[in-house]
mmJSON file of the N, C-alpha and C atoms, coordinates in Angstrom:
{"data_MODEL":{"atom_site":{
"group_PDB":["ATOM","ATOM","ATOM","ATOM","ATOM","ATOM","ATOM","ATOM","ATOM","ATOM","ATOM","ATOM","ATOM","ATOM","ATOM","ATOM","ATOM","ATOM","ATOM","ATOM","ATOM","ATOM","ATOM","ATOM","ATOM","ATOM","ATOM","ATOM","ATOM","ATOM","ATOM","ATOM","ATOM","ATOM","ATOM","ATOM","ATOM","ATOM","ATOM","ATOM","ATOM","ATOM","ATOM","ATOM","ATOM","ATOM","ATOM","ATOM","ATOM","ATOM","ATOM","ATOM","ATOM","ATOM","ATOM","ATOM","ATOM","ATOM","ATOM","ATOM","ATOM","ATOM","ATOM","ATOM","ATOM","ATOM","ATOM","ATOM","ATOM","ATOM","ATOM","ATOM","ATOM","ATOM","ATOM","ATOM","ATOM","ATOM","ATOM","ATOM","ATOM","ATOM","ATOM","ATOM","ATOM","ATOM","ATOM","ATOM","ATOM","ATOM","ATOM","ATOM","ATOM","ATOM","ATOM","ATOM","ATOM","ATOM","ATOM","ATOM","ATOM","ATOM","ATOM","ATOM","ATOM","ATOM","ATOM","ATOM","ATOM","ATOM","ATOM","ATOM","ATOM","ATOM","ATOM","ATOM","ATOM","ATOM","ATOM","ATOM","ATOM","ATOM","ATOM","ATOM","ATOM","ATOM","ATOM","ATOM","ATOM","ATOM","ATOM","ATOM","ATOM","ATOM","ATOM","ATOM","ATOM","ATOM","ATOM","ATOM","ATOM","ATOM","ATOM","ATOM","ATOM","ATOM","ATOM","ATOM","ATOM","ATOM","ATOM","ATOM","ATOM","ATOM","ATOM","ATOM","ATOM","ATOM","ATOM","ATOM","ATOM","ATOM","ATOM","ATOM","ATOM","ATOM","ATOM","ATOM","ATOM","ATOM","ATOM","ATOM","ATOM","ATOM","ATOM","ATOM","ATOM","ATOM","ATOM","ATOM","ATOM","ATOM","ATOM","ATOM","ATOM","ATOM","ATOM","ATOM","ATOM","ATOM","ATOM","ATOM","ATOM","ATOM","ATOM","ATOM","ATOM","ATOM","ATOM","ATOM","ATOM","ATOM","ATOM","ATOM","ATOM","ATOM","ATOM","ATOM","ATOM","ATOM","ATOM","ATOM","ATOM"],
"id":[1,2,3,4,5,6,7,8,9,10,11,12,13,14,15,16,17,18,19,20,21,22,23,24,25,26,27,28,29,30,31,32,33,34,35,36,37,38,39,40,41,42,43,44,45,46,47,48,49,50,51,52,53,54,55,56,57,58,59,60,61,62,63,64,65,66,67,68,69,70,71,72,73,74,75,76,77,78,79,80,81,82,83,84,85,86,87,88,89,90,91,92,93,94,95,96,97,98,99,100,101,102,103,104,105,106,107,108,109,110,111,112,113,114,115,116,117,118,119,120,121,122,123,124,125,126,127,128,129,130,131,132,133,134,135,136,137,138,139,140,141,142,143,144,145,146,147,148,149,150,151,152,153,154,155,156,157,158,159,160,161,162,163,164,165,166,167,168,169,170,171,172,173,174,175,176,177,178,179,180,181,182,183,184,185,186,187,188,189,190,191,192,193,194,195,196,197,198,199,200,201,202,203,204,205,206,207,208,209,210,211,212,213],
"type_symbol":["N","C","C","N","C","C","N","C","C","N","C","C","N","C","C","N","C","C","N","C","C","N","C","C","N","C","C","N","C","C","N","C","C","N","C","C","N","C","C","N","C","C","N","C","C","N","C","C","N","C","C","N","C","C","N","C","C","N","C","C","N","C","C","N","C","C","N","C","C","N","C","C","N","C","C","N","C","C","N","C","C","N","C","C","N","C","C","N","C","C","N","C","C","N","C","C","N","C","C","N","C","C","N","C","C","N","C","C","N","C","C","N","C","C","N","C","C","N","C","C","N","C","C","N","C","C","N","C","C","N","C","C","N","C","C","N","C","C","N","C","C","N","C","C","N","C","C","N","C","C","N","C","C","N","C","C","N","C","C","N","C","C","N","C","C","N","C","C","N","C","C","N","C","C","N","C","C","N","C","C","N","C","C","N","C","C","N","C","C","N","C","C","N","C","C","N","C","C","N","C","C","N","C","C","N","C","C","N","C","C","N","C","C"],
"label_atom_id":["N","CA","C","N","CA","C","N","CA","C","N","CA","C","N","CA","C","N","CA","C","N","CA","C","N","CA","C","N","CA","C","N","CA","C","N","CA","C","N","CA","C","N","CA","C","N","CA","C","N","CA","C","N","CA","C","N","CA","C","N","CA","C","N","CA","C","N","CA","C","N","CA","C","N","CA","C","N","CA","C","N","CA","C","N","CA","C","N","CA","C","N","CA","C","N","CA","C","N","CA","C","N","CA","C","N","CA","C","N","CA","C","N","CA","C","N","CA","C","N","CA","C","N","CA","C","N","CA","C","N","CA","C","N","CA","C","N","CA","C","N","CA","C","N","CA","C","N","CA","C","N","CA","C","N","CA","C","N","CA","C","N","CA","C","N","CA","C","N","CA","C","N","CA","C","N","CA","C","N","CA","C","N","CA","C","N","CA","C","N","CA","C","N","CA","C","N","CA","C","N","CA","C","N","CA","C","N","CA","C","N","CA","C","N","CA","C","N","CA","C","N","CA","C","N","CA","C","N","CA","C","N","CA","C","N","CA","C","N","CA","C","N","CA","C","N","CA","C"],
"label_alt_id":[null,null,null,null,null,null,null,null,null,null,null,null,null,null,null,null,null,null,null,null,null,null,null,null,null,null,null,null,null,null,null,null,null,null,null,null,null,null,null,null,null,null,null,null,null,null,null,null,null,null,null,null,null,null,null,null,null,null,null,null,null,null,null,null,null,null,null,null,null,null,null,null,null,null,null,null,null,null,null,null,null,null,null,null,null,null,null,null,null,null,null,null,null,null,null,null,null,null,null,null,null,null,null,null,null,null,null,null,null,null,null,null,null,null,null,null,null,null,null,null,null,null,null,null,null,null,null,null,null,null,null,null,null,null,null,null,null,null,null,null,null,null,null,null,null,null,null,null,null,null,null,null,null,null,null,null,null,null,null,null,null,null,null,null,null,null,null,null,null,null,null,null,null,null,null,null,null,null,null,null,null,null,null,null,null,null,null,null,null,null,null,null,null,null,null,null,null,null,null,null,null,null,null,null,null,null,null,null,null,null,null,null,null],
"label_comp_id":["MET","MET","MET","THR","THR","THR","LEU","LEU","LEU","LYS","LYS","LYS","LEU","LEU","LEU","ALA","ALA","ALA","GLU","GLU","GLU","ASN","ASN","ASN","GLY","GLY","GLY","CYS","CYS","CYS","ILE","ILE","ILE","GLN","GLN","GLN","LYS","LYS","LYS","PHE","PHE","PHE","LEU","LEU","LEU","LEU","LEU","LEU","SER","SER","SER","GLN","GLN","GLN","PRO","PRO","PRO","GLU","GLU","GLU","SER","SER","SER","GLY","GLY","GLY","MET","MET","MET","GLY","GLY","GLY","TYR","TYR","TYR","GLN","GLN","GLN","GLU","GLU","GLU","ILE","ILE","ILE","LYS","LYS","LYS","LEU","LEU","LEU","LYS","LYS","LYS","LEU","LEU","LEU","ARG","ARG","ARG","ASP","ASP","ASP","GLY","GLY","GLY","ARG","ARG","ARG","GLU","GLU","GLU","ILE","ILE","ILE","PRO","PRO","PRO","ASN","ASN","ASN","LEU","LEU","LEU","VAL","VAL","VAL","VAL","VAL","VAL","VAL","VAL","VAL","ASN","ASN","ASN","ALA","ALA","ALA","GLU","GLU","GLU","LEU","LEU","LEU","ILE","ILE","ILE","GLU","GLU","GLU","ILE","ILE","ILE","PRO","PRO","PRO","ASP","ASP","ASP","GLU","GLU","GLU","TYR","TYR","TYR","GLY","GLY","GLY","ASN","ASN","ASN","VAL","VAL","VAL","MET","MET","MET","GLU","GLU","GLU","ASP","ASP","ASP","ASP","ASP","ASP","ILE","ILE","ILE","GLN","GLN","GLN","ALA","ALA","ALA","VAL","VAL","VAL","TYR","TYR","TYR","PHE","PHE","PHE","LYS","LYS","LYS","ILE","ILE","ILE","VAL","VAL","VAL"],
"label_asym_id":["A","A","A","A","A","A","A","A","A","A","A","A","A","A","A","A","A","A","A","A","A","A","A","A","A","A","A","A","A","A","A","A","A","A","A","A","A","A","A","A","A","A","A","A","A","A","A","A","A","A","A","A","A","A","A","A","A","A","A","A","A","A","A","A","A","A","A","A","A","A","A","A","A","A","A","A","A","A","A","A","A","A","A","A","A","A","A","A","A","A","A","A","A","A","A","A","A","A","A","A","A","A","A","A","A","A","A","A","A","A","A","A","A","A","A","A","A","A","A","A","A","A","A","A","A","A","A","A","A","A","A","A","A","A","A","A","A","A","A","A","A","A","A","A","A","A","A","A","A","A","A","A","A","A","A","A","A","A","A","A","A","A","A","A","A","A","A","A","A","A","A","A","A","A","A","A","A","A","A","A","A","A","A","A","A","A","A","A","A","A","A","A","A","A","A","A","A","A","A","A","A","A","A","A","A","A","A","A","A","A","A","A","A"],
"label_entity_id":["1","1","1","1","1","1","1","1","1","1","1","1","1","1","1","1","1","1","1","1","1","1","1","1","1","1","1","1","1","1","1","1","1","1","1","1","1","1","1","1","1","1","1","1","1","1","1","1","1","1","1","1","1","1","1","1","1","1","1","1","1","1","1","1","1","1","1","1","1","1","1","1","1","1","1","1","1","1","1","1","1","1","1","1","1","1","1","1","1","1","1","1","1","1","1","1","1","1","1","1","1","1","1","1","1","1","1","1","1","1","1","1","1","1","1","1","1","1","1","1","1","1","1","1","1","1","1","1","1","1","1","1","1","1","1","1","1","1","1","1","1","1","1","1","1","1","1","1","1","1","1","1","1","1","1","1","1","1","1","1","1","1","1","1","1","1","1","1","1","1","1","1","1","1","1","1","1","1","1","1","1","1","1","1","1","1","1","1","1","1","1","1","1","1","1","1","1","1","1","1","1","1","1","1","1","1","1","1","1","1","1","1","1"],
"label_seq_id":[1,1,1,2,2,2,3,3,3,4,4,4,5,5,5,6,6,6,7,7,7,8,8,8,9,9,9,10,10,10,11,11,11,12,12,12,13,13,13,14,14,14,15,15,15,16,16,16,17,17,17,18,18,18,19,19,19,20,20,20,21,21,21,22,22,22,23,23,23,24,24,24,25,25,25,26,26,26,27,27,27,28,28,28,29,29,29,30,30,30,31,31,31,32,32,32,33,33,33,34,34,34,35,35,35,36,36,36,37,37,37,38,38,38,39,39,39,40,40,40,41,41,41,42,42,42,43,43,43,44,44,44,45,45,45,46,46,46,47,47,47,48,48,48,49,49,49,50,50,50,51,51,51,52,52,52,53,53,53,54,54,54,55,55,55,56,56,56,57,57,57,58,58,58,59,59,59,60,60,60,61,61,61,62,62,62,63,63,63,64,64,64,65,65,65,66,66,66,67,67,67,68,68,68,69,69,69,70,70,70,71,71,71],
"pdbx_PDB_ins_code":[null,null,null,null,null,null,null,null,null,null,null,null,null,null,null,null,null,null,null,null,null,null,null,null,null,null,null,null,null,null,null,null,null,null,null,null,null,null,null,null,null,null,null,null,null,null,null,null,null,null,null,null,null,null,null,null,null,null,null,null,null,null,null,null,null,null,null,null,null,null,null,null,null,null,null,null,null,null,null,null,null,null,null,null,null,null,null,null,null,null,null,null,null,null,null,null,null,null,null,null,null,null,null,null,null,null,null,null,null,null,null,null,null,null,null,null,null,null,null,null,null,null,null,null,null,null,null,null,null,null,null,null,null,null,null,null,null,null,null,null,null,null,null,null,null,null,null,null,null,null,null,null,null,null,null,null,null,null,null,null,null,null,null,null,null,null,null,null,null,null,null,null,null,null,null,null,null,null,null,null,null,null,null,null,null,null,null,null,null,null,null,null,null,null,null,null,null,null,null,null,null,null,null,null,null,null,null,null,null,null,null,null,null],
"Cartn_x":[-2.295,-2.127,-3.6,-4.372,-4.872,-6.009,-7.238,-8.525,-8.913,-8.854,-9.931,-11.502,-12.16,-13.717,-14.41,-15.118,-15.515,-16.501,-16.203,-16.695,-18.117,-19.182,-20.654,-21.224,-20.021,-20.931,-21.494,-22.127,-23.104,-21.907,-20.903,-20.592,-20.304,-19.636,-19.175,-20.324,-21.291,-23.084,-23.521,-22.913,-23.41,-22.506,-21.049,-20.238,-20.415,-21.235,-20.97,-22.564,-23.523,-24.832,-24.59,-22.968,-23.266,-21.807,-22.37,-21.399,-19.971,-19.183,-18.005,-17.477,-16.132,-15.597,-14.881,-14.232,-13.59,-13.332,-12.257,-12.659,-12.299,-12.8,-12.838,-12.23,-12.502,-12.903,-13.64,-13.968,-14.713,-13.826,-14.167,-13.646,-15.104,-13.8,-14.949,-14.355,-15.607,-14.915,-15.67,-14.477,-15.513,-15.184,-17.17,-17.111,-17.106,-16.178,-15.965,-16.803,-17.2,-17.743,-17.072,-16.262,-15.38,-15.171,-16.177,-16.664,-15.525,-14.478,-13.184,-13.665,-13.17,-13.227,-12.096,-12.116,-11.206,-11.638,-10.643,-11.337,-10.479,-11.04,-10.039,-9.179,-10.454,-9.947,-10.306,-9.811,-10.029,-10.416,-11.167,-11.965,-11.941,-10.516,-10.757,-11.402,-11.958,-12.948,-13.641,-14.36,-15.22,-14.823,-13.102,-12.912,-11.719,-10.855,-9.941,-9.704,-9.578,-9.115,-7.932,-7.046,-5.886,-6.085,-6.075,-5.926,-4.687,-4.696,-3.146,-2.724,-1.526,-1.268,-1.451,-1.452,-2.131,-3.158,-4.321,-5.48,-5.431,-4.202,-3.994,-4.967,-5.046,-5.638,-7.256,-7.653,-8.905,-9.977,-10.543,-11.577,-12.876,-13.121,-13.936,-15.648,-15.493,-16.626,-16.272,-15.291,-15.107,-16.022,-16.158,-17.008,-18.415,-18.498,-19.977,-20.674,-20.489,-20.905,-19.544,-20.148,-19.47,-19.98,-19.243,-19.915,-19.174,-19.394,-19.073,-18.842,-17.943,-17.142,-17.672,-18.857,-19.797,-18.597,-18.357,-17.625,-18.305],
"Cartn_y":[2.439,2.486,1.362,0.865,-0.236,0.145,0.158,0.415,-0.901,-0.799,-2.276,-1.708,-2.43,-1.628,-2.472,-1.801,-1.934,-3.666,-4.789,-5.613,-5.619,-5.975,-5.835,-4.41,-3.609,-2.133,-2.185,-1.111,-1.181,-1.461,-0.699,-1.149,-2.384,-2.913,-4.371,-4.908,-5.257,-6.17,-5.342,-4.364,-4.329,-5.258,-5.448,-5.581,-7.352,-7.973,-9.322,-9.81,-8.875,-9.613,-8.797,-8.998,-8.32,-9.988,-10.182,-11.117,-10.839,-11.71,-11.946,-11.396,-10.856,-10.649,-11.943,-12.226,-13.615,-14.321,-15.616,-16.48,-15.182,-14.471,-13.851,-12.053,-11.806,-10.34,-9.783,-8.365,-7.669,-6.54,-6.315,-5.362,-4.103,-2.764,-2.008,-0.519,0.642,2.22,3.064,4.048,4.66,5.888,6.353,7.558,8.537,9.502,9.928,11.05,11.506,12.481,14.026,14.262,15.273,15.145,14.439,14.402,13.325,13.049,12.481,11.007,10.643,9.333,8.012,6.737,6.331,4.575,4.924,3.511,2.228,1.398,0.346,-0.128,-0.641,-1.15,-2.708,-3.339,-4.531,-4.136,-4.87,-5.761,-6.775,-7.631,-9.463,-8.884,-10.069,-10.985,-9.692,-8.413,-8.338,-6.898,-6.992,-6.084,-5.196,-5.462,-4.96,-4.388,-3.354,-2.192,-1.548,-2.141,-1.302,0.198,0.96,2.705,3.355,4.009,4.138,5.636,5.61,6.121,7.79,8.411,9.75,10.067,9.07,9.628,9.979,9.779,10.523,8.982,9.564,8.927,8.584,7.428,7.386,6.858,7.442,6.72,6.002,4.9,4.388,5.919,6.44,7.484,8.497,8.296,9.265,8.699,7.343,6.872,7.408,8.034,8.264,6.963,6.657,5.027,4.269,3.175,1.656,1.572,1.25,0.769,-0.674,-1.688,-2.398,-2.636,-2.851,-2.947,-4.394,-4.244,-4.819,-5.548,-6.577,-7.437,-7.697],
"Cartn_z":[-9.309,-7.908,-8.014,-7.045,-6.786,-6.549,-6.598,-5.981,-5.336,-3.941,-3.609,-3.603,-4.18,-3.652,-2.232,-1.94,-0.237,-0.837,0.03,0.289,0.985,-0.608,-0.171,-0.518,-1.107,-1.148,-2.44,-2.686,-4.323,-5.439,-5.726,-6.787,-6.822,-6.218,-5.995,-5.926,-5.678,-5.563,-7.273,-8.117,-9.239,-9.854,-9.502,-10.747,-10.556,-9.524,-9.203,-9.418,-10.112,-11.038,-12.39,-12.799,-14.146,-15.215,-16.114,-16.642,-16.877,-16.811,-16.532,-18.11,-18.464,-19.952,-19.642,-18.547,-19.161,-17.855,-17.748,-16.548,-15.354,-14.127,-13.139,-13.255,-14.316,-14.644,-15.759,-15.23,-16.386,-16.708,-18.098,-18.806,-18.882,-17.776,-17.898,-18.217,-18.202,-18.545,-16.86,-16.545,-15.319,-15.612,-15.039,-15.094,-13.412,-13.788,-12.193,-11.879,-10.903,-10.146,-10.911,-10.931,-11.695,-13.452,-14.026,-15.111,-15.998,-15.482,-16.205,-16.349,-17.9,-17.783,-17.759,-17.463,-17.224,-18.191,-19.471,-20.38,-19.832,-21.4,-20.714,-19.406,-18.342,-17.473,-17.163,-16.213,-15.555,-14.331,-14.098,-12.557,-11.954,-11.269,-10.987,-9.666,-10.225,-9.353,-8.437,-9.394,-8.758,-7.682,-7.097,-5.866,-6.223,-7.283,-7.584,-8.694,-8.93,-10.522,-10.354,-11.267,-11.374,-12.522,-11.401,-12.102,-12.904,-14.1,-14.188,-13.055,-13.144,-12.12,-13.073,-14.013,-14.685,-13.905,-13.375,-12.746,-11.54,-10.957,-9.287,-8.403,-7.248,-5.896,-6.378,-6.991,-7.423,-5.933,-5.928,-4.572,-4.598,-4.032,-4.626,-4.797,-3.551,-3.89,-4.766,-5.277,-7.216,-7.767,-8.05,-9.11,-9.457,-10.256,-10.748,-11.136,-12.23,-13.002,-13.419,-14.167,-14.535,-15.567,-16.281,-18.025,-18.189,-19.028,-19.378,-21.198,-21.52,-22.69,-23.612,-24.614,-25.595,-26.375,-25.845,-27.387,-28.628],
"occupancy":[1.0,1.0,1.0,1.0,1.0,1.0,1.0,1.0,1.0,1.0,1.0,1.0,1.0,1.0,1.0,1.0,1.0,1.0,1.0,1.0,1.0,1.0,1.0,1.0,1.0,1.0,1.0,1.0,1.0,1.0,1.0,1.0,1.0,1.0,1.0,1.0,1.0,1.0,1.0,1.0,1.0,1.0,1.0,1.0,1.0,1.0,1.0,1.0,1.0,1.0,1.0,1.0,1.0,1.0,1.0,1.0,1.0,1.0,1.0,1.0,1.0,1.0,1.0,1.0,1.0,1.0,1.0,1.0,1.0,1.0,1.0,1.0,1.0,1.0,1.0,1.0,1.0,1.0,1.0,1.0,1.0,1.0,1.0,1.0,1.0,1.0,1.0,1.0,1.0,1.0,1.0,1.0,1.0,1.0,1.0,1.0,1.0,1.0,1.0,1.0,1.0,1.0,1.0,1.0,1.0,1.0,1.0,1.0,1.0,1.0,1.0,1.0,1.0,1.0,1.0,1.0,1.0,1.0,1.0,1.0,1.0,1.0,1.0,1.0,1.0,1.0,1.0,1.0,1.0,1.0,1.0,1.0,1.0,1.0,1.0,1.0,1.0,1.0,1.0,1.0,1.0,1.0,1.0,1.0,1.0,1.0,1.0,1.0,1.0,1.0,1.0,1.0,1.0,1.0,1.0,1.0,1.0,1.0,1.0,1.0,1.0,1.0,1.0,1.0,1.0,1.0,1.0,1.0,1.0,1.0,1.0,1.0,1.0,1.0,1.0,1.0,1.0,1.0,1.0,1.0,1.0,1.0,1.0,1.0,1.0,1.0,1.0,1.0,1.0,1.0,1.0,1.0,1.0,1.0,1.0,1.0,1.0,1.0,1.0,1.0,1.0,1.0,1.0,1.0,1.0,1.0,1.0,1.0,1.0,1.0,1.0,1.0,1.0],
"B_iso_or_equiv":[0.0,0.0,0.0,0.0,0.0,0.0,0.0,0.0,0.0,0.0,0.0,0.0,0.0,0.0,0.0,0.0,0.0,0.0,0.0,0.0,0.0,0.0,0.0,0.0,0.0,0.0,0.0,0.0,0.0,0.0,0.0,0.0,0.0,0.0,0.0,0.0,0.0,0.0,0.0,0.0,0.0,0.0,0.0,0.0,0.0,0.0,0.0,0.0,0.0,0.0,0.0,0.0,0.0,0.0,0.0,0.0,0.0,0.0,0.0,0.0,0.0,0.0,0.0,0.0,0.0,0.0,0.0,0.0,0.0,0.0,0.0,0.0,0.0,0.0,0.0,0.0,0.0,0.0,0.0,0.0,0.0,0.0,0.0,0.0,0.0,0.0,0.0,0.0,0.0,0.0,0.0,0.0,0.0,0.0,0.0,0.0,0.0,0.0,0.0,0.0,0.0,0.0,0.0,0.0,0.0,0.0,0.0,0.0,0.0,0.0,0.0,0.0,0.0,0.0,0.0,0.0,0.0,0.0,0.0,0.0,0.0,0.0,0.0,0.0,0.0,0.0,0.0,0.0,0.0,0.0,0.0,0.0,0.0,0.0,0.0,0.0,0.0,0.0,0.0,0.0,0.0,0.0,0.0,0.0,0.0,0.0,0.0,0.0,0.0,0.0,0.0,0.0,0.0,0.0,0.0,0.0,0.0,0.0,0.0,0.0,0.0,0.0,0.0,0.0,0.0,0.0,0.0,0.0,0.0,0.0,0.0,0.0,0.0,0.0,0.0,0.0,0.0,0.0,0.0,0.0,0.0,0.0,0.0,0.0,0.0,0.0,0.0,0.0,0.0,0.0,0.0,0.0,0.0,0.0,0.0,0.0,0.0,0.0,0.0,0.0,0.0,0.0,0.0,0.0,0.0,0.0,0.0,0.0,0.0,0.0,0.0,0.0,0.0],
"pdbx_formal_charge":[null,null,null,null,null,null,null,null,null,null,null,null,null,null,null,null,null,null,null,null,null,null,null,null,null,null,null,null,null,null,null,null,null,null,null,null,null,null,null,null,null,null,null,null,null,null,null,null,null,null,null,null,null,null,null,null,null,null,null,null,null,null,null,null,null,null,null,null,null,null,null,null,null,null,null,null,null,null,null,null,null,null,null,null,null,null,null,null,null,null,null,null,null,null,null,null,null,null,null,null,null,null,null,null,null,null,null,null,null,null,null,null,null,null,null,null,null,null,null,null,null,null,null,null,null,null,null,null,null,null,null,null,null,null,null,null,null,null,null,null,null,null,null,null,null,null,null,null,null,null,null,null,null,null,null,null,null,null,null,null,null,null,null,null,null,null,null,null,null,null,null,null,null,null,null,null,null,null,null,null,null,null,null,null,null,null,null,null,null,null,null,null,null,null,null,null,null,null,null,null,null,null,null,null,null,null,null,null,null,null,null,null,null],
"auth_seq_id":[1,1,1,2,2,2,3,3,3,4,4,4,5,5,5,6,6,6,7,7,7,8,8,8,9,9,9,10,10,10,11,11,11,12,12,12,13,13,13,14,14,14,15,15,15,16,16,16,17,17,17,18,18,18,19,19,19,20,20,20,21,21,21,22,22,22,23,23,23,24,24,24,25,25,25,26,26,26,27,27,27,28,28,28,29,29,29,30,30,30,31,31,31,32,32,32,33,33,33,34,34,34,35,35,35,36,36,36,37,37,37,38,38,38,39,39,39,40,40,40,41,41,41,42,42,42,43,43,43,44,44,44,45,45,45,46,46,46,47,47,47,48,48,48,49,49,49,50,50,50,51,51,51,52,52,52,53,53,53,54,54,54,55,55,55,56,56,56,57,57,57,58,58,58,59,59,59,60,60,60,61,61,61,62,62,62,63,63,63,64,64,64,65,65,65,66,66,66,67,67,67,68,68,68,69,69,69,70,70,70,71,71,71],
"auth_comp_id":["MET","MET","MET","THR","THR","THR","LEU","LEU","LEU","LYS","LYS","LYS","LEU","LEU","LEU","ALA","ALA","ALA","GLU","GLU","GLU","ASN","ASN","ASN","GLY","GLY","GLY","CYS","CYS","CYS","ILE","ILE","ILE","GLN","GLN","GLN","LYS","LYS","LYS","PHE","PHE","PHE","LEU","LEU","LEU","LEU","LEU","LEU","SER","SER","SER","GLN","GLN","GLN","PRO","PRO","PRO","GLU","GLU","GLU","SER","SER","SER","GLY","GLY","GLY","MET","MET","MET","GLY","GLY","GLY","TYR","TYR","TYR","GLN","GLN","GLN","GLU","GLU","GLU","ILE","ILE","ILE","LYS","LYS","LYS","LEU","LEU","LEU","LYS","LYS","LYS","LEU","LEU","LEU","ARG","ARG","ARG","ASP","ASP","ASP","GLY","GLY","GLY","ARG","ARG","ARG","GLU","GLU","GLU","ILE","ILE","ILE","PRO","PRO","PRO","ASN","ASN","ASN","LEU","LEU","LEU","VAL","VAL","VAL","VAL","VAL","VAL","VAL","VAL","VAL","ASN","ASN","ASN","ALA","ALA","ALA","GLU","GLU","GLU","LEU","LEU","LEU","ILE","ILE","ILE","GLU","GLU","GLU","ILE","ILE","ILE","PRO","PRO","PRO","ASP","ASP","ASP","GLU","GLU","GLU","TYR","TYR","TYR","GLY","GLY","GLY","ASN","ASN","ASN","VAL","VAL","VAL","MET","MET","MET","GLU","GLU","GLU","ASP","ASP","ASP","ASP","ASP","ASP","ILE","ILE","ILE","GLN","GLN","GLN","ALA","ALA","ALA","VAL","VAL","VAL","TYR","TYR","TYR","PHE","PHE","PHE","LYS","LYS","LYS","ILE","ILE","ILE","VAL","VAL","VAL"],
"auth_asym_id":["A","A","A","A","A","A","A","A","A","A","A","A","A","A","A","A","A","A","A","A","A","A","A","A","A","A","A","A","A","A","A","A","A","A","A","A","A","A","A","A","A","A","A","A","A","A","A","A","A","A","A","A","A","A","A","A","A","A","A","A","A","A","A","A","A","A","A","A","A","A","A","A","A","A","A","A","A","A","A","A","A","A","A","A","A","A","A","A","A","A","A","A","A","A","A","A","A","A","A","A","A","A","A","A","A","A","A","A","A","A","A","A","A","A","A","A","A","A","A","A","A","A","A","A","A","A","A","A","A","A","A","A","A","A","A","A","A","A","A","A","A","A","A","A","A","A","A","A","A","A","A","A","A","A","A","A","A","A","A","A","A","A","A","A","A","A","A","A","A","A","A","A","A","A","A","A","A","A","A","A","A","A","A","A","A","A","A","A","A","A","A","A","A","A","A","A","A","A","A","A","A","A","A","A","A","A","A","A","A","A","A","A","A"],
"auth_atom_id":["N","CA","C","N","CA","C","N","CA","C","N","CA","C","N","CA","C","N","CA","C","N","CA","C","N","CA","C","N","CA","C","N","CA","C","N","CA","C","N","CA","C","N","CA","C","N","CA","C","N","CA","C","N","CA","C","N","CA","C","N","CA","C","N","CA","C","N","CA","C","N","CA","C","N","CA","C","N","CA","C","N","CA","C","N","CA","C","N","CA","C","N","CA","C","N","CA","C","N","CA","C","N","CA","C","N","CA","C","N","CA","C","N","CA","C","N","CA","C","N","CA","C","N","CA","C","N","CA","C","N","CA","C","N","CA","C","N","CA","C","N","CA","C","N","CA","C","N","CA","C","N","CA","C","N","CA","C","N","CA","C","N","CA","C","N","CA","C","N","CA","C","N","CA","C","N","CA","C","N","CA","C","N","CA","C","N","CA","C","N","CA","C","N","CA","C","N","CA","C","N","CA","C","N","CA","C","N","CA","C","N","CA","C","N","CA","C","N","CA","C","N","CA","C","N","CA","C","N","CA","C","N","CA","C","N","CA","C","N","CA","C","N","CA","C","N","CA","C"],
"pdbx_PDB_model_num":[1,1,1,1,1,1,1,1,1,1,1,1,1,1,1,1,1,1,1,1,1,1,1,1,1,1,1,1,1,1,1,1,1,1,1,1,1,1,1,1,1,1,1,1,1,1,1,1,1,1,1,1,1,1,1,1,1,1,1,1,1,1,1,1,1,1,1,1,1,1,1,1,1,1,1,1,1,1,1,1,1,1,1,1,1,1,1,1,1,1,1,1,1,1,1,1,1,1,1,1,1,1,1,1,1,1,1,1,1,1,1,1,1,1,1,1,1,1,1,1,1,1,1,1,1,1,1,1,1,1,1,1,1,1,1,1,1,1,1,1,1,1,1,1,1,1,1,1,1,1,1,1,1,1,1,1,1,1,1,1,1,1,1,1,1,1,1,1,1,1,1,1,1,1,1,1,1,1,1,1,1,1,1,1,1,1,1,1,1,1,1,1,1,1,1,1,1,1,1,1,1,1,1,1,1,1,1,1,1,1,1,1,1]
}}}
């Protein structure tokens, strides 16, 4: 499933304030409000996150925290 972040929403604003992992993308981990964590995700242009189907239908409101992969 592809999650499209709200334009000018707080998560998108946060992502835009952080450095890119590469040209146009960021590597992140999400912590959801239900306690689950989704590792090894890529955000494209601080806008699109491809979420594995095994995590179900994740909405932006389900996200509690965004962590960046430190290289």
